[in-house]
C-alpha positions, -999 to +999 in steps of 0.1 A: +002-001-002+015+036-011+022+060+017-001+092+019+024+117+003+030+151+015+005+169-009-022+144+000-014+158+035-017+190+035-050+184+018-066+163+045-056+190+071-074+217+054-109+197+058-116+197+091-111+187+128-107+153+123-075+150+106-045+161+128-006+160+113+019+144+142+056+153+136+085+146+155+101+171+180+126+179+157+116+201+132+143+183+102+126+146+109+118+129+077+084+133+064+082+097+062+076+100+102+045+123+098+013+106+107-023+111+103-043+107+126-085+100+120-109+092+142-138+064+135-174+075+152-186+041+161-217+033+190-220+022+225-199-006+240-223-030+243-232-032+206-214-040+177-201-007+158-174-002+186-154-035+188-165-033+147-151+000+142-120-007+167-113-037+137-113-013+114-092+012+128-065-010+134-068-023+098-064+011+088-034+017+107-018-017+102-020-013+063-019+026+056+014+039+063+014+073+079-024+067+089-031+062+128-070+055+129-092+051+160-125+039+172-149+064+190-173+058+214-208+074+204-244+073+207-244+060+172-255+071+139-276+102+145-248+114+167-225+101+146-239+123+114-234+155+135-203+147+144-193+143+104-211+171+097-192+192+123-163+175+112-149+160+144-147+129+129-132+111+095-158+080+091-187+067+106-210+039+110-246+044+106-280+032+095-291+038+059-320+056+077-303+079+093-280+087+066-307+092+043-324+117+065-286+137+071-282+141+033-318+152+025-313+178+056-341+160+074-326+143+106-340+156+140-321+182+154-296+188+125-317+203+098-290+213+072-279+187+045-249+167+055-226+159+027-226+125+035-213+098+010-206+063+015-179+038+015-194+001+015-224-013+030-214-037+056-236-060+076-272-060+084-288-047+117-316-070+131-342-048+150-341-067+191-373-064+208-361-080+240-379-093+270-378-118+298-400-145+304-433-141+326-431-104+314-465-108+297-452-095+265-457-116+235-463-089+210-456-055+201-489-044+209-485-060+249-454-031+251-485-008+259-482+003+295-448-014+300-413+002+308-394+001+277-360+013+265-365+028+225-323+033+226-301+060+234-310+095+221-293+100+185-292+064+181-300+047+150-317+022+171-341+049+185-351+062+149-357+027+139-376+018+167-402+044+170-406+031+130-414-001+145-439+007+172-457+037+145-463+006+125-487-010+152-501+022+161-477+031+194-456+061+201-438+066+234-468+080+253-485+048+249-454+033+273-459+032+310-426+053+307-396+052+278-363+048+287-339+064+262-308+038+270-277+021+250-277-017+246-254-018+280-274+001+301-306-016+287-296-051+292-288-046+330-319-026+332-336-054+319-318-081+343-327-060+375-359-062+366-364-026+361-373-021+325-400-047+310-385-046+277-359-030+256-357-021+218-321-026+202-307-028+167-279-043+156-257-069+143-258-108+153-249-120+177-250-090+197-233-088+231-256-071+252-282-094+245-260-124+251-252-112+281-287-109+292-296-148+274-262-161+295-276-148+329-290-179+355-326-180+361-338-158+333-348-169+297-355-143+272-377-138+243-372-119+211-407-101+201-416-109+162-421-081+140-415-089+104-451-079+097-445-043+105-418-040+071-446-036+048-458-003+063-424+012+074-413+005+038-445+023+023-440+051+045-400+057+044-388+043+016-373+003+005-346+008+035-357-019+053-366-056+047-377-085+063-357-108+082-349-140+107-329-138+140-320-177+137-329-192+173-294-206+180-282-165+180-289-167+218-297-187+249-337-194+256-347-182+216-374-215+207-378-203+174-364-181+148-377-145+148-390-123+120-378-090+124-369-056+103-338-055+089-312-026+075-280-027+061-255-007+082-232+018+060-197+031+062-194+069+054-174+098+051-180+130+041-175+144+007-146+161+013-124+137+023-095+131-004-105+108-032-076+084-028-075+086+009-114+069+005-096+050-025-070+034+000-094+028+029-127+012+010-095-010-003-082-018+032-113-027+047-126-050+013-090-071+008-088-075+049-125-087+060-110-121+073-093-101+101-123-078+107-143-116+111-121-121+136-132-090+159-167-097+148-187-126+132-211-097+117-187-091+094-188-124+078-215-106+058-193-084+043-184-090+005-169-074-028-206-076-045-227-066-010-207-038-001-223-017-032-256-027-021-278-012+004-273+024+003-294+053-001-266+080+000-242+086-031-208+069-027-178+089-023-156+091-060-125+073-038-149+043-032-163+045-067-130+042-084-121+014-066-151-010-074-146+003-108-111-012-105-126-042-093-154-047-122-181-036-095-214-021-110-228-001-079-264+005-086-276+037-091-292+052-055 
C-alpha cells in the first residue's frame, strides 16, 4: 500500500478537525515520520459498532503507512452524522435511514444537509425487541403500558425502533415509561427488572443481548415483528427488509424471530481526499477475514454486497475502487 503523500496530507488537514498532523519534536525530521490521525465514530460499548469500528481502525493503522486510526464511543447513527457534519470525525458507522435523513437535511436536531458519502455497505442490523419470559409480552402490541427502553438518544436504534412501534399504532406516550438507554445499560436494567423490554438494533450476535441470555435464572424472548416492514417501507422507502434472528443466536430462543432489518454503512464526508477514501475502502474490503476475527457480523461483508443498500451516493474514491474491481454500483 502506498504511503500518503505530503500533498495529500496538506489537503487532508484542511478539511476539518478530524485529522491532525503529528510530527516529531525535531523540525528536520523526515516527512516519512509524519502521521495522519483520524477518528471513526462508532456506537456504545455493548453493541457491534464499537468493536467492529475498533477492528477497522486497527486495519487502517496497520495497512496505511502514515495513518493512525482510532474508534470513538458515541451514541451511534444520529450522533455520528452530527459529528461528521461538524468535521469532528473522519469516518462513521450508520444506519441507512439516518444517513438518508442527514443527506436530505431532515435529521432531527440537524436541519442542514450533511454531505455524507458511502464507502461500503457492511452487515445487516436486526431489530431486537428483547423481554423476559413471564413479563406478559408476546407481541409488539403488548408493549403498551410497559417500561421500555427505545435506545439511546441520537441512535439509529431509536429512529428505527420508533418506526416499528408506529407500524403497530404505538407511540412513546402509550408506554408506561420510555427509557432512552444504550444496549449495555438496557440489558442491565432488564436483568434488574427495572425494564419490561428494550429495543436494540444491531448485528448478530449482540454482546449485550448475549449477556442477558446467559444470566442464570433468566430466559429471554425476542418479540417478532416482521409484519411491520411493509408499513415502514410504504412510509419511509426501501430502507428496510424482513429477516429472521435464528433461534440459535441467543440462549433461550425457541423459534426464529421475524424482524425488521437494515444494512449498516461505512460513510465519510464528501470533503475526504479521493485517494484516502480509495485506500480505506481497499484496505477494509481486502482484509475482511481480520474483521471477522473481531466480530462475526463482518462475515456478511463482501465485495459484491458492499455496493448494495446505500441510499446516499458513494464517495468518488470508493467508486474508483469498485470500478477497478469490475463491480457495478447500483444507482441510488
